[in-house]
N, C-alpha and C positions, 0 to 999 in steps of 0.2 A: 817568576819576577818576584816573587813574595818569599820564595824559599829561603834565601839568604838571610831575609829579616827574621824569619821563623827561628832559623837555626841558630842565631844570635841570642834570640829571646829564650831558646831552650838552655842554650850554653851558660848563660846567667842564671837563669833558675837553678841549674845542677849546680853552679858554683855557690849559690846561695844556700841551697840544701847542705851541701857539703861543709860550708862554715856552719850552720846551724848543728850539725852533727858533731863537728868538732868542739864546738862550744859547749854541747851537753856531755861529751866525753870528759874533757877538762874540767867542766863545773862538779863533777861528780868523782874526783880525783880524791883518794881519803886525805892525802896530805893537804890539800887544798882545804877541806872541810876541816881538819884539825886546826889549821892556821887561822881559819875564820872564828871557829870556838875560841880559840886562845885569846884572838882580838877582842870578840864579845865578852868574854869573861872580864880581862883587863878592863875594858871600858866600863862595863858594868860594876865594877869593883870601884872604879874611880868616882861614878856617880851616886853609888849609894852611900848610905849613911855607915860610919866606920864600925859600927857593931853588928852591921849585916855581911861585911866584906869577907869574913870566913866561912859564912854559909854558902858561898857560891864556887862551884868548882865544876871541873868537867873532866872525864875520863875515858880514854879511848880503849876499847876491847883490843888486846895484845893479838889476838887470833882473827877477830872478824873487824877487820882495820876500818870498814866502814860503820861501825857501829860506836856510838858514842853514849856516855850516861852522864847527863848536866844534873847536878844536885844545887838544889838553892832552897833557902826557905820561901814560905809563901809570901813573906813581905818583901823579899829580895826580887821576886819574879818580875814586877812591874818594869825594873832597871833594866834585865836582862832584855825584856820585848822592847822597850825603848831604843834599846842599843841596835837590836836587830832590824827593827821598823826604820831606824835612820840609815843604816848602811845597807838596805836591801838593793838601792838603785845602783850601787858600786858593785853589786856580786854579778857574776855570770848568770845567764839565765836559769842552767839547773841548780846552780848553788843557792839561788833566791827562791826558786821552787822548794828546793829541801828546807832552806831556814823559815819559808812561811808555814811549812808544815811544823816544824819545830815550834814556831809559835802559837799555832793551834793546838797541839800537845800540851804545851805550858799552860795556855788559858786554861784548857779542860781539867789538868790537873790541880791548878789553883782554885778553880770554880767548884772541885769536891769538898776542898776544906770550908769555903765560903757558905755551903748548904749546911753542914753540921753545926 
């Protein structure tokens, strides 16, 4: 009597898990990350004072395509963090986790200069 109901719940759960796995796979696609980096850099440059714009850049490793080098002056970091924070809700789940880690790293690096 309840086996049909149980089967339906299991199928829905498996479909949900498959969707989550697809989101994770696409969320860590190197090209998707590159496009987010480009967007973040462009918006940060729009928001920061003109004298800081040339200090913000991102480079993608040509061999390790999931590796990016973001460069910014210490004074430009808050603008980058603001853009990331503002757009986290629009990112796929895995991309959001990735950029939350980027935020954490940027904050740690900027803090090193504040201590000196």
